[in-house]
Every structure is written in C-alpha cells, then in structure tokens.
N, CA, C, O and CB atoms as a CASP TS submission, in Angstrom:
PFRMAT TS
TARGET T0000
AUTHOR 0000-0000-0000
METHOD Language model
MODEL 1
PARENT N/A
ATOM      1  N   UNK     1      -1.225  11.442  10.092  1.00  0.00           N
ATOM      2  CA  UNK     1      -0.335  10.997   9.109  1.00  0.00           C
ATOM      3  C   UNK     1       0.550  12.087   8.544  1.00  0.00           C
ATOM      4  O   UNK     1       0.090  13.199   8.286  1.00  0.00           O
ATOM      5  CB  UNK     1      -1.080  10.369   8.061  1.00  0.00           C
ATOM      6  N   UNK     2       1.804  11.773   8.353  1.00  0.00           N
ATOM      7  CA  UNK     2       2.752  12.845   7.755  1.00  0.00           C
ATOM      8  C   UNK     2       3.532  12.210   6.630  1.00  0.00           C
ATOM      9  O   UNK     2       3.340  11.038   6.303  1.00  0.00           O
ATOM     10  CB  UNK     2       3.793  13.449   8.861  1.00  0.00           C
ATOM     11  N   UNK     3       4.367  12.953   6.073  1.00  0.00           N
ATOM     12  CA  UNK     3       5.149  12.600   4.891  1.00  0.00           C
ATOM     13  C   UNK     3       5.968  11.278   5.188  1.00  0.00           C
ATOM     14  O   UNK     3       6.134  10.407   4.335  1.00  0.00           O
ATOM     15  CB  UNK     3       6.122  13.814   4.494  1.00  0.00           C
ATOM     16  N   UNK     4       6.454  11.211   6.452  1.00  0.00           N
ATOM     17  CA  UNK     4       7.298  10.128   6.819  1.00  0.00           C
ATOM     18  C   UNK     4       6.370   8.825   6.759  1.00  0.00           C
ATOM     19  O   UNK     4       6.828   7.791   6.272  1.00  0.00           O
ATOM     20  CB  UNK     4       7.963  10.386   8.287  1.00  0.00           C
ATOM     21  N   UNK     5       5.174   8.873   7.215  1.00  0.00           N
ATOM     22  CA  UNK     5       4.300   7.743   7.190  1.00  0.00           C
ATOM     23  C   UNK     5       3.946   7.256   5.672  1.00  0.00           C
ATOM     24  O   UNK     5       3.829   6.070   5.363  1.00  0.00           O
ATOM     25  CB  UNK     5       3.002   8.132   7.981  1.00  0.00           C
ATOM     26  N   UNK     6       3.798   8.329   4.793  1.00  0.00           N
ATOM     27  CA  UNK     6       3.631   7.942   3.350  1.00  0.00           C
ATOM     28  C   UNK     6       4.831   7.278   2.745  1.00  0.00           C
ATOM     29  O   UNK     6       4.711   6.309   1.995  1.00  0.00           O
ATOM     30  CB  UNK     6       3.309   9.149   2.522  1.00  0.00           C
ATOM     31  N   UNK     7       5.990   7.799   3.072  1.00  0.00           N
ATOM     32  CA  UNK     7       7.219   7.229   2.455  1.00  0.00           C
ATOM     33  C   UNK     7       7.481   5.860   3.035  1.00  0.00           C
ATOM     34  O   UNK     7       8.064   5.028   2.339  1.00  0.00           O
ATOM     35  CB  UNK     7       8.460   8.155   2.684  1.00  0.00           C
ATOM     36  N   UNK     8       7.087   5.566   4.277  1.00  0.00           N
ATOM     37  CA  UNK     8       7.252   4.290   4.843  1.00  0.00           C
ATOM     38  C   UNK     8       6.282   3.354   4.228  1.00  0.00           C
ATOM     39  O   UNK     8       6.673   2.229   3.916  1.00  0.00           O
ATOM     40  CB  UNK     8       7.105   4.332   6.310  1.00  0.00           C
ATOM     41  N   UNK     9       5.033   3.716   4.021  1.00  0.00           N
ATOM     42  CA  UNK     9       4.035   2.798   3.350  1.00  0.00           C
ATOM     43  C   UNK     9       4.447   2.597   1.865  1.00  0.00           C
ATOM     44  O   UNK     9       4.248   1.496   1.351  1.00  0.00           O
ATOM     45  CB  UNK     9       2.530   3.411   3.435  1.00  0.00           C
ATOM     46  N   UNK    10       4.953   3.499   1.225  1.00  0.00           N
ATOM     47  CA  UNK    10       5.412   3.313  -0.077  1.00  0.00           C
ATOM     48  C   UNK    10       6.443   2.273  -0.264  1.00  0.00           C
ATOM     49  O   UNK    10       6.438   1.513  -1.232  1.00  0.00           O
ATOM     50  CB  UNK    10       5.884   4.502  -0.550  1.00  0.00           C
ATOM     51  N   UNK    11       7.344   2.248   0.695  1.00  0.00           N
ATOM     52  CA  UNK    11       8.442   1.346   0.677  1.00  0.00           C
ATOM     53  C   UNK    11       8.355   0.141   1.546  1.00  0.00           C
ATOM     54  O   UNK    11       9.322  -0.613   1.650  1.00  0.00           O
ATOM     55  CB  UNK    11       9.583   2.040   1.014  1.00  0.00           C
ATOM     56  N   UNK    12       7.244  -0.070   2.169  1.00  0.00           N
ATOM     57  CA  UNK    12       6.959  -1.242   3.006  1.00  0.00           C
ATOM     58  C   UNK    12       6.860  -2.397   2.058  1.00  0.00           C
ATOM     59  O   UNK    12       6.292  -2.246   0.976  1.00  0.00           O
ATOM     60  CB  UNK    12       5.640  -1.078   3.870  1.00  0.00           C
ATOM     61  N   UNK    13       7.390  -3.555   2.413  1.00  0.00           N
ATOM     62  CA  UNK    13       7.300  -4.797   1.656  1.00  0.00           C
ATOM     63  C   UNK    13       6.365  -5.712   2.270  1.00  0.00           C
ATOM     64  O   UNK    13       6.369  -5.941   3.479  1.00  0.00           O
ATOM     65  CB  UNK    13       8.603  -5.453   1.524  1.00  0.00           C
ATOM     66  N   UNK    14       5.494  -6.282   1.376  1.00  0.00           N
ATOM     67  CA  UNK    14       4.322  -7.111   1.805  1.00  0.00           C
ATOM     68  C   UNK    14       5.099  -8.344   2.412  1.00  0.00           C
ATOM     69  O   UNK    14       5.945  -8.967   1.771  1.00  0.00           O
ATOM     70  CB  UNK    14       3.222  -7.523   0.504  1.00  0.00           C
ATOM     71  N   UNK    15       4.732  -8.636   3.702  1.00  0.00           N
ATOM     72  CA  UNK    15       5.400  -9.732   4.481  1.00  0.00           C
ATOM     73  C   UNK    15       4.812 -11.189   4.278  1.00  0.00           C
ATOM     74  O   UNK    15       5.404 -12.198   4.660  1.00  0.00           O
ATOM     75  CB  UNK    15       5.306  -9.379   5.977  1.00  0.00           C
ATOM     76  N   UNK    16       3.658 -11.191   3.675  1.00  0.00           N
ATOM     77  CA  UNK    16       3.039 -12.568   3.493  1.00  0.00           C
ATOM     78  C   UNK    16       2.077 -12.591   2.287  1.00  0.00           C
ATOM     79  O   UNK    16       1.731 -11.578   1.679  1.00  0.00           O
ATOM     80  CB  UNK    16       2.243 -13.006   4.806  1.00  0.00           C
ATOM     81  N   UNK    17       1.693 -13.803   2.011  1.00  0.00           N
ATOM     82  CA  UNK    17       0.729 -14.015   0.949  1.00  0.00           C
ATOM     83  C   UNK    17       1.333 -14.079  -0.512  1.00  0.00           C
ATOM     84  O   UNK    17       2.541 -14.160  -0.734  1.00  0.00           O
ATOM     85  CB  UNK    17      -0.287 -12.906   1.026  1.00  0.00           C
ATOM     86  N   UNK    18       0.433 -14.037  -1.400  1.00  0.00           N
ATOM     87  CA  UNK    18       0.793 -14.241  -2.851  1.00  0.00           C
ATOM     88  C   UNK    18       1.851 -13.167  -3.277  1.00  0.00           C
ATOM     89  O   UNK    18       2.751 -13.474  -4.059  1.00  0.00           O
ATOM     90  CB  UNK    18      -0.534 -14.132  -3.796  1.00  0.00           C
ATOM     91  N   UNK    19       1.745 -11.968  -2.784  1.00  0.00           N
ATOM     92  CA  UNK    19       2.691 -10.976  -3.188  1.00  0.00           C
ATOM     93  C   UNK    19       3.721 -10.609  -2.206  1.00  0.00           C
ATOM     94  O   UNK    19       4.213  -9.481  -2.161  1.00  0.00           O
ATOM     95  CB  UNK    19       2.018  -9.826  -3.554  1.00  0.00           C
ATOM     96  N   UNK    20       4.050 -11.593  -1.402  1.00  0.00           N
ATOM     97  CA  UNK    20       5.122 -11.410  -0.425  1.00  0.00           C
ATOM     98  C   UNK    20       6.434 -10.964  -1.126  1.00  0.00           C
ATOM     99  O   UNK    20       6.845 -11.508  -2.151  1.00  0.00           O
ATOM    100  CB  UNK    20       5.351 -12.730   0.370  1.00  0.00           C
ATOM    101  N   UNK    21       7.075  -9.913  -0.486  1.00  0.00           N
ATOM    102  CA  UNK    21       8.301  -9.437  -1.027  1.00  0.00           C
ATOM    103  C   UNK    21       8.157  -8.172  -2.016  1.00  0.00           C
ATOM    104  O   UNK    21       9.118  -7.512  -2.410  1.00  0.00           O
ATOM    105  CB  UNK    21       8.951 -10.603  -1.743  1.00  0.00           C
ATOM    106  N   UNK    22       6.923  -7.955  -2.328  1.00  0.00           N
ATOM    107  CA  UNK    22       6.668  -6.665  -3.204  1.00  0.00           C
ATOM    108  C   UNK    22       6.454  -5.576  -2.285  1.00  0.00           C
ATOM    109  O   UNK    22       5.987  -5.755  -1.160  1.00  0.00           O
ATOM    110  CB  UNK    22       5.392  -6.768  -4.197  1.00  0.00           C
ATOM    111  N   UNK    23       6.810  -4.369  -2.776  1.00  0.00           N
ATOM    112  CA  UNK    23       6.640  -3.079  -2.044  1.00  0.00           C
ATOM    113  C   UNK    23       5.028  -2.933  -2.208  1.00  0.00           C
ATOM    114  O   UNK    23       4.374  -3.438  -3.119  1.00  0.00           O
ATOM    115  CB  UNK    23       7.601  -1.722  -2.739  1.00  0.00           C
ATOM    116  N   UNK    24       4.532  -2.162  -1.171  1.00  0.00           N
ATOM    117  CA  UNK    24       2.950  -2.070  -1.177  1.00  0.00           C
ATOM    118  C   UNK    24       2.569  -1.297  -2.445  1.00  0.00           C
ATOM    119  O   UNK    24       1.535  -1.573  -3.053  1.00  0.00           O
ATOM    120  CB  UNK    24       2.322  -1.268   0.197  1.00  0.00           C
ATOM    121  N   UNK    25       3.390  -0.346  -2.836  1.00  0.00           N
ATOM    122  CA  UNK    25       2.984   0.565  -3.997  1.00  0.00           C
ATOM    123  C   UNK    25       2.867  -0.321  -5.251  1.00  0.00           C
ATOM    124  O   UNK    25       2.168   0.069  -6.187  1.00  0.00           O
ATOM    125  CB  UNK    25       4.082   1.779  -4.250  1.00  0.00           C
ATOM    126  N   UNK    26       3.517  -1.493  -5.313  1.00  0.00           N
ATOM    127  CA  UNK    26       3.606  -2.318  -6.456  1.00  0.00           C
ATOM    128  C   UNK    26       2.519  -3.440  -6.429  1.00  0.00           C
ATOM    129  O   UNK    26       2.408  -4.272  -7.331  1.00  0.00           O
ATOM    130  CB  UNK    26       5.004  -2.903  -6.540  1.00  0.00           C
ATOM    131  N   UNK    27       1.743  -3.394  -5.343  1.00  0.00           N
ATOM    132  CA  UNK    27       0.625  -4.411  -5.306  1.00  0.00           C
ATOM    133  C   UNK    27      -0.350  -4.057  -6.377  1.00  0.00           C
ATOM    134  O   UNK    27      -0.530  -2.885  -6.708  1.00  0.00           O
ATOM    135  CB  UNK    27      -0.110  -4.462  -3.897  1.00  0.00           C
ATOM    136  N   UNK    28      -1.023  -5.125  -6.956  1.00  0.00           N
ATOM    137  CA  UNK    28      -2.118  -4.872  -7.959  1.00  0.00           C
ATOM    138  C   UNK    28      -3.263  -4.238  -7.308  1.00  0.00           C
ATOM    139  O   UNK    28      -3.565  -4.554  -6.158  1.00  0.00           O
ATOM    140  CB  UNK    28      -2.587  -6.155  -8.646  1.00  0.00           C
ATOM    141  N   UNK    29      -3.896  -3.394  -7.948  1.00  0.00           N
ATOM    142  CA  UNK    29      -5.127  -2.731  -7.450  1.00  0.00           C
ATOM    143  C   UNK    29      -6.265  -3.773  -7.061  1.00  0.00           C
ATOM    144  O   UNK    29      -6.906  -3.599  -6.025  1.00  0.00           O
ATOM    145  CB  UNK    29      -5.663  -1.740  -8.565  1.00  0.00           C
ATOM    146  N   UNK    30      -6.502  -4.809  -7.860  1.00  0.00           N
ATOM    147  CA  UNK    30      -7.567  -5.721  -7.467  1.00  0.00           C
ATOM    148  C   UNK    30      -7.345  -6.415  -6.082  1.00  0.00           C
ATOM    149  O   UNK    30      -8.291  -6.779  -5.384  1.00  0.00           O
ATOM    150  CB  UNK    30      -7.715  -6.775  -8.541  1.00  0.00           C
ATOM    151  N   UNK    31      -6.029  -6.575  -5.727  1.00  0.00           N
ATOM    152  CA  UNK    31      -5.663  -7.245  -4.482  1.00  0.00           C
ATOM    153  C   UNK    31      -6.021  -6.239  -3.320  1.00  0.00           C
ATOM    154  O   UNK    31      -6.543  -6.651  -2.284  1.00  0.00           O
ATOM    155  CB  UNK    31      -4.079  -7.662  -4.479  1.00  0.00           C
ATOM    156  N   UNK    32      -5.731  -4.936  -3.517  1.00  0.00           N
ATOM    157  CA  UNK    32      -6.163  -3.886  -2.524  1.00  0.00           C
ATOM    158  C   UNK    32      -7.623  -3.750  -2.401  1.00  0.00           C
ATOM    159  O   UNK    32      -8.159  -3.559  -1.309  1.00  0.00           O
ATOM    160  CB  UNK    32      -5.615  -2.549  -2.887  1.00  0.00           C
ATOM    161  N   UNK    33      -8.331  -3.855  -3.606  1.00  0.00           N
ATOM    162  CA  UNK    33      -9.789  -3.787  -3.475  1.00  0.00           C
ATOM    163  C   UNK    33     -10.283  -5.055  -2.757  1.00  0.00           C
ATOM    164  O   UNK    33     -11.258  -4.928  -2.016  1.00  0.00           O
ATOM    165  CB  UNK    33     -10.476  -3.636  -4.887  1.00  0.00           C
ATOM    166  N   UNK    34      -9.760  -6.164  -2.886  1.00  0.00           N
ATOM    167  CA  UNK    34     -10.073  -7.325  -2.204  1.00  0.00           C
ATOM    168  C   UNK    34      -9.994  -7.101  -0.692  1.00  0.00           C
ATOM    169  O   UNK    34     -10.922  -7.353   0.077  1.00  0.00           O
ATOM    170  CB  UNK    34      -9.181  -8.413  -2.647  1.00  0.00           C
ATOM    171  N   UNK    35      -8.711  -6.567  -0.306  1.00  0.00           N
ATOM    172  CA  UNK    35      -8.562  -6.262   1.106  1.00  0.00           C
ATOM    173  C   UNK    35      -9.559  -5.193   1.575  1.00  0.00           C
ATOM    174  O   UNK    35     -10.030  -5.301   2.707  1.00  0.00           O
ATOM    175  CB  UNK    35      -7.141  -5.807   1.384  1.00  0.00           C
ATOM    176  N   UNK    36      -9.891  -4.230   0.833  1.00  0.00           N
ATOM    177  CA  UNK    36     -10.927  -3.245   1.188  1.00  0.00           C
ATOM    178  C   UNK    36     -12.288  -3.829   1.448  1.00  0.00           C
ATOM    179  O   UNK    36     -12.966  -3.446   2.402  1.00  0.00           O
ATOM    180  CB  UNK    36     -11.049  -2.245   0.115  1.00  0.00           C
ATOM    181  N   UNK    37     -12.679  -4.722   0.636  1.00  0.00           N
ATOM    182  CA  UNK    37     -13.929  -5.526   0.770  1.00  0.00           C
ATOM    183  C   UNK    37     -13.983  -6.334   1.962  1.00  0.00           C
ATOM    184  O   UNK    37     -15.037  -6.385   2.595  1.00  0.00           O
ATOM    185  CB  UNK    37     -14.114  -6.410  -0.360  1.00  0.00           C
ATOM    186  N   UNK    38     -12.919  -6.997   2.353  1.00  0.00           N
ATOM    187  CA  UNK    38     -12.835  -7.864   3.487  1.00  0.00           C
ATOM    188  C   UNK    38     -12.487  -7.215   4.782  1.00  0.00           C
ATOM    189  O   UNK    38     -12.813  -7.720   5.856  1.00  0.00           O
ATOM    190  CB  UNK    38     -11.893  -8.874   3.224  1.00  0.00           C
ATOM    191  N   UNK    39     -11.808  -6.070   4.685  1.00  0.00           N
ATOM    192  CA  UNK    39     -11.316  -5.303   5.797  1.00  0.00           C
ATOM    193  C   UNK    39      -9.828  -5.529   5.937  1.00  0.00           C
ATOM    194  O   UNK    39      -9.295  -6.637   5.897  1.00  0.00           O
ATOM    195  CB  UNK    39     -12.049  -5.670   7.081  1.00  0.00           C
ATOM    196  N   UNK    40      -9.213  -4.382   6.104  1.00  0.00           N
ATOM    197  CA  UNK    40      -7.677  -4.322   6.213  1.00  0.00           C
ATOM    198  C   UNK    40      -7.390  -4.809   7.541  1.00  0.00           C
ATOM    199  O   UNK    40      -8.215  -4.607   8.432  1.00  0.00           O
ATOM    200  CB  UNK    40      -7.036  -2.854   6.003  1.00  0.00           C
ATOM    201  N   UNK    41      -6.243  -5.469   7.793  1.00  0.00           N
ATOM    202  CA  UNK    41      -5.787  -5.986   9.058  1.00  0.00           C
ATOM    203  C   UNK    41      -5.740  -4.748  10.100  1.00  0.00           C
ATOM    204  O   UNK    41      -5.492  -3.602   9.726  1.00  0.00           O
ATOM    205  CB  UNK    41      -4.329  -6.707   8.870  1.00  0.00           C
ATOM    206  N   UNK    42      -5.968  -5.050  11.263  1.00  0.00           N
ATOM    207  CA  UNK    42      -6.043  -3.986  12.345  1.00  0.00           C
ATOM    208  C   UNK    42      -4.685  -3.873  13.095  1.00  0.00           C
ATOM    209  O   UNK    42      -4.492  -4.146  14.280  1.00  0.00           O
ATOM    210  CB  UNK    42      -7.214  -4.331  13.402  1.00  0.00           C
ATOM    211  N   UNK    43      -3.743  -3.404  12.153  1.00  0.00           N
ATOM    212  CA  UNK    43      -2.423  -3.104  12.601  1.00  0.00           C
ATOM    213  C   UNK    43      -1.699  -2.108  11.671  1.00  0.00           C
ATOM    214  O   UNK    43      -2.310  -1.526  10.775  1.00  0.00           O
ATOM    215  CB  UNK    43      -1.643  -4.375  12.720  1.00  0.00           C
ATOM    216  N   UNK    44      -0.362  -1.923  11.908  1.00  0.00           N
ATOM    217  CA  UNK    44       0.341  -0.965  11.120  1.00  0.00           C
ATOM    218  C   UNK    44       0.248  -1.305   9.611  1.00  0.00           C
ATOM    219  O   UNK    44       0.034  -0.430   8.773  1.00  0.00           O
ATOM    220  CB  UNK    44       1.789  -0.898  11.576  1.00  0.00           C
ATOM    221  N   UNK    45       0.413  -2.576   9.309  1.00  0.00           N
ATOM    222  CA  UNK    45       0.416  -2.935   7.849  1.00  0.00           C
ATOM    223  C   UNK    45      -0.953  -2.670   7.292  1.00  0.00           C
ATOM    224  O   UNK    45      -1.040  -2.202   6.157  1.00  0.00           O
ATOM    225  CB  UNK    45       0.817  -4.448   7.606  1.00  0.00           C
ATOM    226  N   UNK    46      -2.027  -2.928   7.993  1.00  0.00           N
ATOM    227  CA  UNK    46      -3.279  -2.658   7.563  1.00  0.00           C
ATOM    228  C   UNK    46      -3.582  -1.187   7.288  1.00  0.00           C
ATOM    229  O   UNK    46      -4.277  -0.842   6.333  1.00  0.00           O
ATOM    230  CB  UNK    46      -4.152  -3.176   8.493  1.00  0.00           C
ATOM    231  N   UNK    47      -3.041  -0.336   8.154  1.00  0.00           N
ATOM    232  CA  UNK    47      -3.097   1.087   7.914  1.00  0.00           C
ATOM    233  C   UNK    47      -2.392   1.389   6.640  1.00  0.00           C
ATOM    234  O   UNK    47      -2.930   2.121   5.810  1.00  0.00           O
ATOM    235  CB  UNK    47      -2.496   1.873   9.061  1.00  0.00           C
ATOM    236  N   UNK    48      -1.203   0.860   6.435  1.00  0.00           N
ATOM    237  CA  UNK    48      -0.418   1.124   5.230  1.00  0.00           C
ATOM    238  C   UNK    48      -1.201   0.678   4.007  1.00  0.00           C
ATOM    239  O   UNK    48      -1.280   1.396   3.010  1.00  0.00           O
ATOM    240  CB  UNK    48       0.954   0.406   5.290  1.00  0.00           C
ATOM    241  N   UNK    49      -1.776  -0.509   4.093  1.00  0.00           N
ATOM    242  CA  UNK    49      -2.419  -1.057   2.887  1.00  0.00           C
ATOM    243  C   UNK    49      -3.682  -0.120   2.477  1.00  0.00           C
ATOM    244  O   UNK    49      -3.985   0.083   1.301  1.00  0.00           O
ATOM    245  CB  UNK    49      -2.891  -2.610   3.179  1.00  0.00           C
ATOM    246  N   UNK    50      -4.393   0.435   3.600  1.00  0.00           N
ATOM    247  CA  UNK    50      -5.465   1.224   3.338  1.00  0.00           C
ATOM    248  C   UNK    50      -4.998   2.529   2.677  1.00  0.00           C
ATOM    249  O   UNK    50      -5.676   3.092   1.818  1.00  0.00           O
ATOM    250  CB  UNK    50      -6.221   1.450   4.577  1.00  0.00           C
ATOM    251  N   UNK    51      -3.845   2.975   3.100  1.00  0.00           N
ATOM    252  CA  UNK    51      -3.272   4.241   2.467  1.00  0.00           C
ATOM    253  C   UNK    51      -2.885   4.082   1.075  1.00  0.00           C
ATOM    254  O   UNK    51      -3.080   4.967   0.242  1.00  0.00           O
ATOM    255  CB  UNK    51      -2.070   4.723   3.198  1.00  0.00           C
ATOM    256  N   UNK    52      -2.341   2.972   0.815  1.00  0.00           N
ATOM    257  CA  UNK    52      -1.919   2.638  -0.596  1.00  0.00           C
ATOM    258  C   UNK    52      -3.155   2.393  -1.501  1.00  0.00           C
ATOM    259  O   UNK    52      -3.133   2.708  -2.691  1.00  0.00           O
ATOM    260  CB  UNK    52      -0.985   1.340  -0.607  1.00  0.00           C
ATOM    261  N   UNK    53      -4.218   1.831  -0.917  1.00  0.00           N
ATOM    262  CA  UNK    53      -5.487   1.656  -1.637  1.00  0.00           C
ATOM    263  C   UNK    53      -6.012   3.072  -2.017  1.00  0.00           C
ATOM    264  O   UNK    53      -6.403   3.303  -3.161  1.00  0.00           O
ATOM    265  CB  UNK    53      -6.557   0.851  -0.740  1.00  0.00           C
ATOM    266  N   UNK    54      -6.013   3.971  -1.081  1.00  0.00           N
ATOM    267  CA  UNK    54      -6.494   5.415  -1.432  1.00  0.00           C
ATOM    268  C   UNK    54      -5.562   5.963  -2.413  1.00  0.00           C
ATOM    269  O   UNK    54      -6.045   6.588  -3.357  1.00  0.00           O
ATOM    270  CB  UNK    54      -6.557   6.405  -0.164  1.00  0.00           C
ATOM    271  N   UNK    55      -4.248   5.814  -2.324  1.00  0.00           N
ATOM    272  CA  UNK    55      -3.335   6.394  -3.292  1.00  0.00           C
ATOM    273  C   UNK    55      -3.736   5.934  -4.715  1.00  0.00           C
ATOM    274  O   UNK    55      -3.824   6.768  -5.616  1.00  0.00           O
ATOM    275  CB  UNK    55      -1.859   5.989  -2.963  1.00  0.00           C
ATOM    276  N   UNK    56      -3.976   4.649  -4.927  1.00  0.00           N
ATOM    277  CA  UNK    56      -4.307   4.065  -6.161  1.00  0.00           C
ATOM    278  C   UNK    56      -5.678   4.546  -6.602  1.00  0.00           C
ATOM    279  O   UNK    56      -5.884   4.904  -7.762  1.00  0.00           O
ATOM    280  CB  UNK    56      -4.250   2.573  -6.065  1.00  0.00           C
ATOM    281  N   UNK    57      -6.589   4.550  -5.681  1.00  0.00           N
ATOM    282  CA  UNK    57      -8.009   4.916  -6.029  1.00  0.00           C
ATOM    283  C   UNK    57      -8.026   6.238  -6.617  1.00  0.00           C
ATOM    284  O   UNK    57      -8.771   6.515  -7.556  1.00  0.00           O
ATOM    285  CB  UNK    57      -8.949   4.891  -4.818  1.00  0.00           C
ATOM    286  N   UNK    58      -7.109   7.182  -6.014  1.00  0.00           N
ATOM    287  CA  UNK    58      -7.145   8.556  -6.585  1.00  0.00           C
ATOM    288  C   UNK    58      -6.128   8.812  -7.584  1.00  0.00           C
ATOM    289  O   UNK    58      -5.870   9.985  -7.856  1.00  0.00           O
ATOM    290  CB  UNK    58      -6.999   9.558  -5.549  1.00  0.00           C
ATOM    291  N   UNK    59      -5.507   7.853  -8.176  1.00  0.00           N
ATOM    292  CA  UNK    59      -4.531   8.029  -9.308  1.00  0.00           C
ATOM    293  C   UNK    59      -3.223   8.652  -9.032  1.00  0.00           C
ATOM    294  O   UNK    59      -2.606   9.257  -9.909  1.00  0.00           O
ATOM    295  CB  UNK    59      -5.123   8.811 -10.322  1.00  0.00           C
ATOM    296  N   UNK    60      -2.771   8.507  -7.765  1.00  0.00           N
ATOM    297  CA  UNK    60      -1.504   9.240  -7.369  1.00  0.00           C
ATOM    298  C   UNK    60      -0.280   8.287  -7.400  1.00  0.00           C
ATOM    299  O   UNK    60       0.851   8.675  -7.109  1.00  0.00           O
ATOM    300  CB  UNK    60      -1.652   9.866  -5.900  1.00  0.00           C
ATOM    301  N   UNK    61      -0.575   7.016  -7.773  1.00  0.00           N
ATOM    302  CA  UNK    61       0.562   6.002  -7.773  1.00  0.00           C
ATOM    303  C   UNK    61       1.793   6.495  -8.591  1.00  0.00           C
ATOM    304  O   UNK    61       2.889   6.549  -8.032  1.00  0.00           O
ATOM    305  CB  UNK    61       0.058   4.617  -8.385  1.00  0.00           C
ATOM    306  N   UNK    62       1.649   6.857  -9.901  1.00  0.00           N
ATOM    307  CA  UNK    62       2.768   7.245 -10.702  1.00  0.00           C
ATOM    308  C   UNK    62       3.499   8.410 -10.073  1.00  0.00           C
ATOM    309  O   UNK    62       4.729   8.425 -10.109  1.00  0.00           O
ATOM    310  CB  UNK    62       2.322   7.587 -12.091  1.00  0.00           C
ATOM    311  N   UNK    63       2.777   9.449  -9.462  1.00  0.00           N
ATOM    312  CA  UNK    63       3.473  10.592  -8.883  1.00  0.00           C
ATOM    313  C   UNK    63       4.348  10.081  -7.693  1.00  0.00           C
ATOM    314  O   UNK    63       5.393  10.672  -7.419  1.00  0.00           O
ATOM    315  CB  UNK    63       2.431  11.704  -8.407  1.00  0.00           C
ATOM    316  N   UNK    64       3.965   9.071  -7.036  1.00  0.00           N
ATOM    317  CA  UNK    64       4.794   8.629  -5.877  1.00  0.00           C
ATOM    318  C   UNK    64       5.879   7.603  -6.150  1.00  0.00           C
ATOM    319  O   UNK    64       6.645   7.278  -5.243  1.00  0.00           O
ATOM    320  CB  UNK    64       3.916   8.069  -4.855  1.00  0.00           C
ATOM    321  N   UNK    65       5.973   7.080  -7.366  1.00  0.00           N
ATOM    322  CA  UNK    65       6.905   6.119  -7.731  1.00  0.00           C
ATOM    323  C   UNK    65       8.357   6.572  -7.527  1.00  0.00           C
ATOM    324  O   UNK    65       9.221   5.758  -7.197  1.00  0.00           O
ATOM    325  CB  UNK    65       6.667   5.749  -9.107  1.00  0.00           C
ATOM    326  N   UNK    66       8.634   7.921  -7.731  1.00  0.00           N
ATOM    327  CA  UNK    66       9.957   8.466  -7.614  1.00  0.00           C
ATOM    328  C   UNK    66      10.519   8.416  -6.185  1.00  0.00           C
ATOM    329  O   UNK    66      11.708   8.649  -5.966  1.00  0.00           O
ATOM    330  CB  UNK    66       9.947   9.864  -8.103  1.00  0.00           C
ATOM    331  N   UNK    67       9.610   8.099  -5.187  1.00  0.00           N
ATOM    332  CA  UNK    67       9.993   8.070  -3.865  1.00  0.00           C
ATOM    333  C   UNK    67      10.263   6.658  -3.422  1.00  0.00           C
ATOM    334  O   UNK    67      10.680   6.443  -2.284  1.00  0.00           O
ATOM    335  CB  UNK    67       8.985   8.707  -3.043  1.00  0.00           C
ATOM    336  N   UNK    68      10.049   5.727  -4.247  1.00  0.00           N
ATOM    337  CA  UNK    68      10.434   4.328  -3.906  1.00  0.00           C
ATOM    338  C   UNK    68      11.883   4.107  -3.809  1.00  0.00           C
ATOM    339  O   UNK    68      12.639   4.689  -4.587  1.00  0.00           O
ATOM    340  CB  UNK    68       9.905   3.388  -4.896  1.00  0.00           C
ATOM    341  N   UNK    69      12.341   3.270  -2.866  1.00  0.00           N
ATOM    342  CA  UNK    69      13.746   3.021  -2.690  1.00  0.00           C
ATOM    343  C   UNK    69      14.081   1.708  -3.286  1.00  0.00           C
ATOM    344  O   UNK    69      15.238   1.290  -3.249  1.00  0.00           O
ATOM    345  CB  UNK    69      14.141   3.067  -1.240  1.00  0.00           C
TER
END
C-alpha cells in the first residue's frame, strides 16, 4: 500500500447499503466494526473498508479529513 491507495480509500464512495453515497472515511465506526466481525468483502472495496477500519481504530480519522475531496 502507498499514499495513492490511502487517498483513494479516503475518497471512495460506498456503492451500496444503508450508507450508499458516503465516503468511506465518513462511515460510522460501528458499521466498520460490524464488517470487521463478519468479514470484509474479498475485493478492492473490502480492502479499502479494512483500511478505513484501521484508520478509525487508531484515531487517525481527523488527521486524514483534510485529504477528502
């Protein structure tokens, strides 16, 4: 993973579900915890969701907000 992957994940829009249309960084933490417990999808979106989960888990969310488009 590199900076490009992180920026892409921050600005990725959730394509389905209750939070469709929100950027992944704006997803509520309990939603990401739910995904973590059930298993992230085995695709690029799943990798991005797992990354955002780790960002939020480690308290880095606010630091990355300035990179949202």
